[in-house]
C-alpha positions in Angstrom: -15.5 -146.7 -136.6 -13.3 -148.5 -134.1 -12.7 -146.3 -131.0 -10.1 -146.4 -128.2 -11.1 -144.2 -125.1 -8.7 -143.2 -122.4 -10.4 -141.8 -119.3 -8.2 -140.1 -116.6 -9.2 -139.6 -113.0 -7.6 -138.1 -109.9 -8.8 -137.4 -106.4 -6.9 -136.0 -103.5 -8.5 -138.7 -101.2 -8.2 -141.5 -103.7 -12.1 -141.9 -104.0 -13.9 -142.7 -107.1 -17.5 -141.4 -107.0 -20.5 -142.7 -108.9 -20.7 -139.9 -111.5 -17.4 -141.3 -113.0 -19.2 -144.8 -113.3 -22.1 -143.1 -115.2 -19.6 -141.4 -117.5 -17.7 -144.6 -118.1 -21.0 -146.5 -118.9 -21.8 -143.9 -121.5 -18.3 -144.0 -123.1 -18.5 -147.8 -123.0 -21.5 -147.6 -125.2 -19.3 -145.9 -127.9 -15.7 -147.3 -127.3 -14.4 -150.7 -128.5 -11.6 -150.4 -125.8 -11.8 -148.3 -122.6 -8.7 -147.7 -120.6 -8.8 -145.9 -117.4 -5.7 -144.1 -116.0 -5.8 -143.3 -112.1 -3.3 -140.6 -111.3 -2.8 -142.1 -107.9 -1.2 -145.3 -106.6 -4.5 -147.0 -105.5 -8.2 -146.3 -105.2 -9.2 -146.4 -101.6 -13.0 -146.3 -102.2 -15.2 -146.7 -105.3 -13.0 -148.8 -107.5 -16.2 -150.8 -108.5 -17.4 -147.7 -110.5 -14.4 -148.3 -112.7 -14.1 -152.0 -112.8 -17.7 -152.5 -114.2 -16.8 -150.7 -117.5 -13.0 -150.5 -118.0 -11.0 -153.1 -120.1 -7.8 -151.9 -118.5 -7.0 -149.8 -115.3 -3.6 -148.3 -114.9 -2.2 -146.6 -111.7 0.5 -144.0 -111.8 2.0 -141.0 -109.8 0.0 -137.7 -110.4 2.9 -136.4 -112.5 2.1 -133.8 -115.3 -1.7 -133.8 -114.4 -4.0 -135.2 -117.0 -1.7 -134.5 -119.9 1.0 -136.6 -118.2 -1.5 -139.5 -117.7 -2.5 -139.4 -121.3 1.2 -139.3 -122.4 2.0 -142.4 -120.3 -1.2 -144.2 -121.5 -0.2 -143.7 -125.1 3.7 -144.1 -125.0 4.0 -146.7 -122.2 0.8 -148.4 -120.9 -0.9 -149.1 -124.3 2.0 -148.5 -126.8 1.6 -147.0 -130.3 1.0 -150.4 -132.0 -2.1 -150.9 -129.8 -3.3 -147.3 -130.3 -2.9 -147.5 -134.1 -5.4 -150.4 -134.2 -8.1 -147.8 -133.8 -9.7 -145.2 -136.0 -10.5 -142.7 -133.3 -9.0 -141.9 -130.0 -11.0 -140.3 -127.2 -9.1 -138.4 -124.3 -11.5 -137.5 -121.4 -10.7 -136.4 -117.9 -12.9 -136.4 -114.8 -13.4 -132.6 -114.5 -17.1 -132.8 -115.5 -20.5 -134.3 -114.8 -22.7 -135.7 -117.4 -23.4 -136.3 -120.2 -27.0 -135.0 -120.1 -27.8 -136.7 -123.3 -26.8 -140.1 -124.6 -23.1 -140.3 -125.5 -24.2 -142.1 -128.7 -26.0 -138.9 -129.8 -22.8 -136.9 -129.3 -20.7 -139.3 -131.5 -23.5 -139.5 -134.0 -23.6 -135.8 -134.6 -19.8 -135.5 -134.8 -19.6 -138.4 -137.2 -21.3 -136.2 -139.7 -18.6 -133.6 -139.5 -15.4 -134.1 -141.5 -12.7 -132.9 -139.0 -9.4 -134.7 -138.0 -9.9 -133.8 -134.4 -12.8 -132.6 -132.4 -14.0 -131.5 -128.9 -16.9 -130.3 -127.0 -16.2 -126.5 -126.9 -13.6 -123.9 -128.2 -12.4 -120.7 -126.6 -10.4 -117.7 -127.4 -9.4 -114.9 -125.1 -7.8 -111.5 -125.3 -4.6 -110.8 -123.2 -6.4 -108.8 -120.4 -8.7 -111.9 -119.7 -6.3 -114.7 -120.2 -4.4 -114.3 -116.8 -1.2 -114.9 -118.7 -0.6 -111.3 -120.2 -1.1 -112.4 -123.8 -3.8 -113.4 -126.2 -4.9 -116.9 -126.1 -5.5 -118.4 -129.7 -8.7 -120.2 -130.6 -8.4 -123.8 -129.0 -10.4 -126.9 -128.2 -10.9 -127.2 -124.4 -8.8 -130.4 -123.7 -11.2 -132.0 -121.1 -12.9 -134.0 -123.9 -11.0 -134.5 -127.3 -11.3 -137.0 -130.1 -8.6 -137.7 -132.7 -9.3 -139.5 -136.1 -7.3 -141.7 -138.3 -5.4 -139.3 -140.4 -3.9 -137.3 -137.4 -3.9 -140.2 -135.0 -1.8 -142.4 -137.2 0.7 -139.6 -138.1 4.2 -139.3 -137.0 3.5 -135.8 -135.9 0.9 -136.9 -133.3 3.1 -139.6 -131.8 6.1 -137.1 -131.8 3.9 -134.5 -129.9 3.2 -136.9 -127.2 6.6 -138.5 -126.8 8.2 -135.0 -126.7 5.8 -133.5 -124.2 7.3 -132.8 -120.7 5.5 -133.6 -117.4 4.3 -130.1 -116.6 5.1 -129.3 -113.0 2.5 -126.6 -112.4 -1.1 -126.3 -113.5 -0.7 -122.8 -115.2 2.0 -124.2 -117.3 -0.2 -127.1 -118.3 -2.7 -124.7 -119.5 -0.3 -122.4 -121.5 1.7 -125.2 -123.2 -1.0 -128.0 -123.6 -4.5 -126.6 -123.4 -3.8 -123.4 -125.4 -1.4 -124.8 -127.9 -2.5 -128.3 -128.9 -5.2 -127.0 -131.4 -3.0 -124.4 -132.9 0.0 -126.9 -133.3 -2.0 -129.4 -135.3 -4.0 -126.8 -137.3 -0.8 -125.3 -138.5 0.2 -128.8 -139.6 -2.9 -128.9 -141.9 -5.3 -130.9 -139.6 -9.0 -129.7 -139.4 -11.1 -129.5 -136.2 -14.5 -128.8 -135.1 -16.6 -128.7 -131.8 -20.0 -129.9 -130.7 -21.2 -126.8 -128.8 -22.2 -123.5 -130.2 -20.0 -121.2 -128.2 -19.7 -118.7 -131.2 -23.2 -117.4 -130.0 -21.5 -115.6 -127.1 -18.1 -114.7 -128.7 -17.2 -111.1 -129.4 -15.0 -109.5 -132.1 -13.3 -107.9 -129.2 -11.4 -110.8 -127.7 -11.1 -109.0 -124.3 -14.9 -109.5 -124.0 -14.6 -113.1 -124.3 -14.7 -115.5 -121.3 -14.6 -119.1 -120.3 -18.3 -119.9 -121.1 -18.7 -123.1 -119.0 -17.6 -121.0 -116.0 -20.0 -118.2 -116.5 -23.1 -119.4 -118.5 -23.4 -123.2 -117.7 -27.2 -123.1 -117.8 -27.5 -121.4 -121.1 -24.7 -123.8 -122.5 -26.5 -127.0 -121.3 -30.1 -125.8 -122.3 -29.5 -123.9 -125.6 -25.9 -124.4 -126.8 -25.6 -128.2 -127.2 -23.1 -128.4 -124.2 -23.8 -131.8 -122.6 -21.6 -131.4 -119.4 -21.4 -129.4 -116.3 -17.8 -128.5 -115.5 -16.8 -129.1 -111.9 -14.2 -126.1 -111.9 -16.9 -123.4 -112.0 -18.6 -124.5 -108.9 -15.8 -123.1 -106.8 -15.1 -120.0 -109.1 -16.0 -116.5 -108.3 -18.0 -115.0 -111.0 -19.3 -111.8 -109.4 -16.9 -109.7 -111.3 -19.0 -110.2 -114.4 -22.5 -111.4 -113.3 -24.7 -112.4 -110.4 -24.7 -116.2 -109.5 -27.9 -117.4 -111.2 -26.3 -119.7 -113.8 -25.2 -122.5 -111.6 -28.3 -122.7 -109.6 -30.4 -122.7 -112.8 -28.1 -125.4 -114.3 -28.7 -127.7 -111.4 -32.4 -127.3 -111.5 -32.6 -127.8 -115.3 -30.4 -131.0 -114.9 -32.7 -132.2 -112.2 -36.0 -131.5 -113.9 -35.4 -131.8 -117.6 -32.8 -134.5 -118.1 -32.5 -138.2 -117.2 -29.2 -137.5 -115.3 -29.5 -138.0 -111.5 -28.4 -134.7 -109.9 -27.5 -136.7 -106.8 -24.4 -137.8 -108.7 -23.3 -134.3 -108.7 -24.2 -133.6 -105.1 -22.4 -136.7 -103.9 -19.0 -135.4 -105.4 -19.2 -131.8 -104.6 -20.3 -132.1 -101.0 -17.4 -134.5 -100.5 -14.8 -132.4 -102.3 -15.6 -128.7 -102.0 -15.8 -126.2 -99.1 -19.3 -125.9 -97.8 -19.0 -122.0 -97.6 -18.2 -122.0 -101.3 -21.1 -124.3 -102.0 -23.6 -122.4 -99.8 -22.7 -119.1 -101.6 -22.3 -120.4 -105.3 -25.4 -122.5 -105.2 -27.4 -119.8 -103.4 -28.4 -122.2 -100.6 -30.6 -119.6 -98.9 -34.3 -120.5 -98.5 -37.2 -118.1 -98.2 -40.4 -119.6 -96.6 -43.5 -117.8 -97.9 -46.4 -117.1 -95.4 -48.7 -118.0 -98.3 -47.1 -121.4 -99.0 -49.3 -124.3 -99.2 -48.4 -128.0 -99.3 -49.1 -131.4 -98.1 -48.9 -132.4 -94.5 -45.3 -133.0 -93.5 -44.6 -136.7 -93.1 -41.3 -136.5 -91.2 -40.9 -137.2 -87.4 -40.0 -133.7 -86.2 -38.8 -132.6 -82.6 -38.5 -128.9 -81.5 -36.0 -128.7 -78.6 -36.0 -125.3 -76.9 -33.1 -124.5 -74.6 -34.0 -121.7 -72.1 -31.5 -119.5 -70.4 -33.2 -116.2 -69.8 -36.5 -115.7 -67.8 -36.9 -112.3 -69.4 -37.5 -113.8 -72.9 -40.4 -116.2 -71.6 -43.2 -113.8 -72.8 -41.9 -113.9 -76.3 -41.1 -117.7 -76.4 -44.6 -118.5 -75.2 -46.0 -116.3 -78.0 -44.1 -118.2 -80.7 -44.8 -121.6 -79.1 -48.5 -120.9 -79.2 -48.4 -120.5 -83.0 -47.1 -124.0 -83.6 -50.3 -125.9 -83.1 -51.1 -129.0 -80.9 -49.4 -131.5 -83.4 -45.9 -130.2 -82.8 -43.7 -132.3 -80.6 -42.0 -129.7 -78.3 -39.5 -130.3 -75.5 -38.3 -127.5 -73.2 -35.0 -127.6 -71.3 -33.3 -125.5 -68.8 -30.5 -125.6 -66.1 -32.2 -123.1 -64.0 -35.0 -124.2 -61.6 -36.6 -120.8 -61.5 -37.0 -120.8 -65.3 -38.4 -124.5 -65.2 -40.9 -123.4 -62.5 -42.1 -120.3 -64.5 -42.8 -122.5 -67.6 -44.4 -125.2 -65.6 -46.8 -122.5 -64.2 -47.6 -121.6 -67.8 -48.6 -125.2 -68.7 -45.3 -126.3 -70.3 -43.2 -129.2 -69.0 -39.6 -128.0 -68.8 -37.0 -130.6 -68.2 -33.8 -130.1 -66.2 -30.6 -130.2 -68.2 -28.2 -132.6 -66.2 -26.0 -133.5 -69.3 -23.4 -131.7 -71.2 -24.6 -130.2 -74.5 -23.3 -132.9 -76.8 -24.9 -135.7 -74.9 -28.2 -133.7 -74.7 -28.2 -133.1 -78.5 -27.2 -136.7 -79.1 -30.3 -137.7 -77.3 -32.5 -136.0 -80.0 -30.9 -138.1 -82.8 -33.8 -140.6 -83.0 -36.0 -137.9 -84.6 -35.8 -137.6 -88.3 -35.6 -133.8 -88.1 -34.8 -131.7 -85.1 -35.0 -127.9 -84.5 -32.7 -126.8 -81.7 -33.4 -123.2 -80.7 -32.3 -121.0 -77.8 -33.9 -118.0 -76.2 -32.2 -114.7 -76.0 -31.1 -112.2 -73.3 -33.5 -109.3 -73.8 -32.7 -107.7 -70.5 -30.9 -104.4 -70.1 -28.1 -105.8 -68.1 -25.4 -105.8 -70.9 -27.0 -103.7 -73.7 -30.2 -102.1 -74.8 -33.2 -104.3 -74.6 -34.2 -103.4 -78.2 -30.9 -105.1 -79.5 -31.5 -108.3 -77.7 -35.2 -108.3 -78.9 -34.1 -108.0 -82.5 -31.7 -111.0 -82.0 -34.6 -112.9 -80.6 -36.8 -111.9 -83.6 -34.1 -112.9 -86.1 -33.8 -116.4 -84.6 -37.3 -117.3 -83.9 -38.9 -115.5 -86.9 -36.8 -117.5 -89.2 -36.6 -120.7 -87.6 -40.0 -121.1 -85.8 -42.3 -118.4 -87.0 -45.5 -120.4 -86.9 -47.0 -123.8 -88.0 -47.0 -122.9 -91.7 -43.5 -121.7 -91.6 -42.4 -124.8 -89.8 -44.2 -127.0 -92.3 -42.5 -125.1 -95.2 -39.1 -125.8 -93.6 -39.9 -129.5 -93.2 -41.0 -129.8 -96.8 -37.6 -128.4 -97.9 -36.0 -131.3 -96.1 -38.5 -133.7 -97.7 -37.9 -132.4 -101.2 -34.1 -132.2 -101.0 -32.5 -135.4 -99.8 -29.1 -133.9 -99.5 -30.2 -131.0 -97.3 -28.9 -131.7 -93.8 -28.7 -128.3 -91.9 -30.4 -125.0 -92.0 -29.8 -122.0 -89.8 -31.1 -118.4 -89.4 -29.2 -115.4 -91.2 -26.3 -113.7 -89.5 -27.5 -110.6 -87.7 -26.0 -107.5 -89.2 -27.4 -104.8 -87.1 -25.9 -103.0 -84.1 -22.3 -104.2 -83.0 -23.1 -107.5 -84.9 -22.1 -105.8 -88.1 -18.4 -105.6 -86.9 -18.5 -109.4 -86.7 -19.1 -109.9 -90.4 -15.4 -110.1 -91.2 -14.1 -111.9 -88.2 -14.3 -115.4 -89.6 -12.9 -117.9 -87.3 -12.3 -115.5 -84.5 -9.1 -117.3 -83.6 -10.4 -120.8 -83.2 -9.4 -122.3 -86.6 -6.7 -124.4 -85.0 -9.0 -126.0 -82.4 -11.7 -126.6 -84.9 -9.3 -128.2 -87.4 -7.9 -130.4 -84.6 -11.4 -131.6 -83.6 -12.3 -132.3 -87.3 -9.1 -134.4 -87.5 -9.8 -136.2 -84.2 -13.4 -137.1 -85.3 -12.0 -137.9 -88.9 -14.6 -135.8 -90.5 -14.8 -136.0 -94.2 -15.0 -132.3 -94.9 -13.1 -129.5 -96.5 -12.1 -127.1 -93.7 -9.8 -124.1 -94.6 -8.5 -121.1 -92.6 -9.2 -118.9 -95.5 -12.9 -120.1 -95.8 -14.5 -119.9 -92.4 -18.0 -121.4 -92.1 -20.7 -119.5 -93.8 -22.6 -119.3 -90.5 -21.6 -119.8 -86.9 -24.8 -120.6 -85.1 -26.2 -122.4 -81.9 -29.8 -122.6 -83.2 -30.8 -124.6 -86.3 -32.7 -127.3 -88.1 -30.8 -130.6 -88.6 -31.5 -134.1 -89.7 -31.3 -136.3 -86.5 -28.9 -138.8 -88.3 -26.2 -136.1 -88.2 -26.7 -135.7 -84.4 -25.5 -139.3 -84.0 -21.9 -138.0 -84.6 -22.2 -136.5 -81.2 -21.9 -139.9 -79.4 -18.9 -139.7 -77.1 -18.3 -136.2 -78.3 -15.9 -134.6 -75.8 -17.7 -132.1 -73.5 -14.7 -130.0 -73.5 -15.2 -129.2 -77.2 -18.8 -128.0 -76.8 -18.0 -124.3 -77.2 -16.8 -125.2 -80.8 -20.0 -126.9 -81.9 -21.4 -123.7 -83.6 -18.4 -123.8 -85.9 -18.7 -127.5 -86.6 -22.3 -128.0 -87.7 -21.9 -127.6 -91.5 -18.8 -129.9 -91.4 -20.7 -132.4 -89.5 -23.4 -132.3 -92.1 -20.9 -132.5 -94.9 -19.3 -135.5 -93.2 -22.7 -137.3 -93.4 -23.1 -136.3 -97.1 -25.3 -133.3 -96.8 -25.3 -129.7 -97.7 -26.2 -126.7 -95.5 -27.9 -123.3 -95.9 -29.8 -120.5 -94.5 -33.5 -120.3 -93.9 -35.6 -117.1 -93.4 -39.2 -116.0 -93.6 -40.2 -114.1 -96.6 -40.9 -110.9 -94.7 -37.6 -111.1 -92.8 -35.7 -111.7 -95.9 -37.2 -108.6 -97.7 -36.3 -106.5 -94.6 -32.8 -107.8 -94.4 -32.2 -107.2 -98.0 -33.0 -103.5 -97.6 -30.7 -103.3 -94.6 -27.8 -105.1 -96.5 -28.4 -102.7 -99.6 -28.2 -99.7 -97.3 -25.0 -100.8 -95.7 -23.5 -101.6 -99.1 -24.5 -98.2 -100.5 -23.1 -96.4 -97.5 -19.8 -98.3 -97.7 -19.5 -97.6 -101.5 -20.2 -93.9 -101.0 -17.6 -93.7 -98.2 -14.9 -95.3 -100.4 -15.8 -93.1 -103.3 -15.4 -89.9 -101.1 -12.1 -91.1 -99.7 -10.4 -92.8 -102.7 -12.4 -91.9 -105.8 -14.7 -93.9 -108.1 -14.4 -97.6 -109.0 -15.9 -99.9 -111.5 -16.9 -102.9 -109.5 -16.7 -104.5 -106.1 -13.3 -106.0 -106.7 -11.8 -102.6 -107.8 -13.4 -101.0 -104.7 -11.5 -103.5 -102.6 -8.3 -102.5 -104.5 -9.0 -98.8 -103.7 -9.4 -99.5 -100.1 -6.2 -101.5 -99.9 -4.3 -98.9 -101.8 -5.4 -96.2 -99.4 -4.7 -98.5 -96.3 -1.2 -99.4 -97.8 -0.3 -95.8 -98.4 -1.4 -94.9 -94.9 0.6 -97.8 -93.3 3.8 -96.8 -95.3 3.4 -93.3 -94.2 3.2 -94.4 -90.5 6.5 -96.5 -90.7 9.9 -95.0 -91.6 11.3 -98.5 -92.1 9.7 -101.4 -94.0 10.3 -105.1 -94.3 8.5 -107.4 -96.8 7.5 -110.8 -95.4 7.8 -113.4 -98.1 10.2 -113.9 -101.0 7.9 -115.0 -103.8 6.8 -113.2 -107.0 4.5 -110.9 -105.1 7.3 -110.0 -102.6 9.6 -109.2 -105.4 7.1 -107.2 -107.3 6.3 -105.0 -104.3 9.9 -104.5 -103.4 10.3 -102.3 -106.3 7.2 -100.3 -105.6 7.2 -99.7 -101.8 9.4 -96.9 -100.3 12.0 -97.5 -97.6 12.2 -101.3 -97.9 15.3 -102.6 -96.1 14.9 -106.3 -96.6 12.8 -109.5 -96.6 11.6 -111.8 -93.9 10.8 -115.5 -93.9 9.4 -117.6 -91.1 11.9 -119.6 -89.1 12.9 -122.9 -90.4 11.9 -122.0 -94.1 14.7 -122.2 -96.7 16.0 -118.8 -97.8 18.7 -117.1 -99.9 21.0 -114.7 -98.3 19.7 -111.9 -100.4 16.9 -111.0 -103.0 16.7 -108.0 -105.3 19.9 -106.7 -103.7 18.3 -106.7 -100.2 19.0 -109.1 -97.3 16.8 -112.0 -96.4 16.4 -112.8 -92.5 14.4 -115.0 -90.4 11.8 -113.4 -88.2 13.7 -114.3 -85.0 16.7 -112.5 -86.4 14.9 -109.2 -86.4 16.2 -107.5 -83.3 13.3 -105.1 -82.9 10.5 -106.1 -85.2 8.3 -103.4 -83.5 10.4 -100.8 -85.1 9.5 -101.9 -88.6 6.3 -102.0 -90.7 5.8 -105.5 -92.0 4.2 -105.9 -95.5 2.9 -109.5 -95.9 3.4 -110.4 -99.6 1.8 -113.9 -99.9 -1.5 -115.7 -100.5 -4.4 -115.9 -98.1 -3.4 -119.2 -96.8 0.2 -118.3 -96.0 -0.9 -114.9 -94.6 -3.2 -116.7 -92.1 -0.3 -118.6 -90.8 2.0 -115.8 -90.6 -0.4 -113.6 -88.8 -1.0 -116.3 -86.2 2.8 -116.4 -85.7 3.0 -112.6 -85.4 0.2 -112.4 -83.0 1.9 -115.1 -80.8 4.9 -112.8 -80.6 2.8 -109.7 -79.9 3.6 -108.1 -83.2 0.8 -106.0 -84.6 2.6 -103.7 -87.0 1.7 -105.5 -90.3 -0.5 -105.3 -93.2 -1.4 -108.1 -95.7 -1.3 -107.7 -99.5 
């Protein structure tokens, strides 16, 4: 069978990663002609991953997403005379890693099945799960589709592509292309089939169906003949239906039981995704067992202890004494009194005469570095027991003893992409109140620093770092980034570590001792149960975590509206229009200065924020997405306006 394959790729940074080269190599084995469409004007990095396999490469504006690229390839770049020279057309986009078996085996299996067109998997959803308010018919998912002679050479197939518009928004692409392609050609009498066995998890009640590659990737790859890992699921939130075991299990299975190099996945997702999402979705939380046995660590390790409080000396010495004679330890302090006390205890303690970035840069020659601070355990600012718990959290999880330390080092040796580990967020005492504070008002400064340093990372106001920490384990090579780092930015380093690691091509995580992790889990469960009980008492029962959040918000919104006799809705989008008919006493809409606006909406005036004579006399309801809300809240805070609530 003579095959034409069109592969489409797009990257916001115009980078082609090695996983694409692997996919093209596999497709090349099965295709007589391989054309690659790049939905960008040029490739800034990685073009060699395409050039080694493609017969033709086409560049175009990212207009109409992947469907727009396929349309232009068929109708303009190649032309129908060229297309009709082939018996089978393969349309593939770059939204997946793999294949995890030879591509030849996939085609050999599907060659046995007499279908006019085929794909990897099919799906069908009820209205309540489709996000579009209506049932979604059975359809082949369009990231990989093959079309054979009878359909490929038909006038109907050509007319379909020539008549297809360039869809301007992604949701429309799904509704009009992904969901309707299969139904359209099935109604014309063409037959279809799919490789993977998704029927095993389908329900007679369509509302119980779901996107299987998003929720059960491990099962699909291991048991259901699904040879890819979709990228989309890695950033998806699946907690509404399940815990998050599937993605981690899928990654382990790919690494241990297939010939596919998992590093091809890591290279791309570290570069393109937010590290807070990766840490949570891939469960990058390491528990080191006190019974763990293993070979001697081979890495060059340095422990750098920065001392600020003489009161903690007793506890610092206790932990240092557990590390054994083979551990390279350096102590530092700016205080002569502290240095003297440690010298008297047999430890050399160096004076810190540099700014922090320069000091840390000096450790970059070691392969692996533990930077750890002591803690204020005095009673000057709080109860000493609180400071001692802070100290315990930090030292017990980062530097418990020589076995624990060796276990951490082994994690870095075994996982070549692991770059940074820190201890868990404290959740006791008043630290609990810090859990939801996120950026604590410094996002703008951190973003500016990341831009100045040209860090290759994904930084977002709505996704703060998963951990802000001053003590950690880190690969020395990452510390090289601190050369010439401005001392004025030192206070922002705790926010930057995971981004510095990401820039160097590493992921980050949390490390804890087995005993601490068990204790902390009990504490977290207690907090969660108490919170749930309080919400149930105040607002009634709920089905899951997300409905609990809605209960809390509804109660807060009712209370907010009760406090304010006059309301304004901030925003003019779909959400703003929807809430204008629900909320009482709405007098108009507000938009930020300089934004385009209509004079009125839903019969109410639309005004700029600066045009509101007395904004403090209104309650402002922010009806927009998280990203825009964060920008608006920043503007309101600058103006001293605090009477707002976000939807």
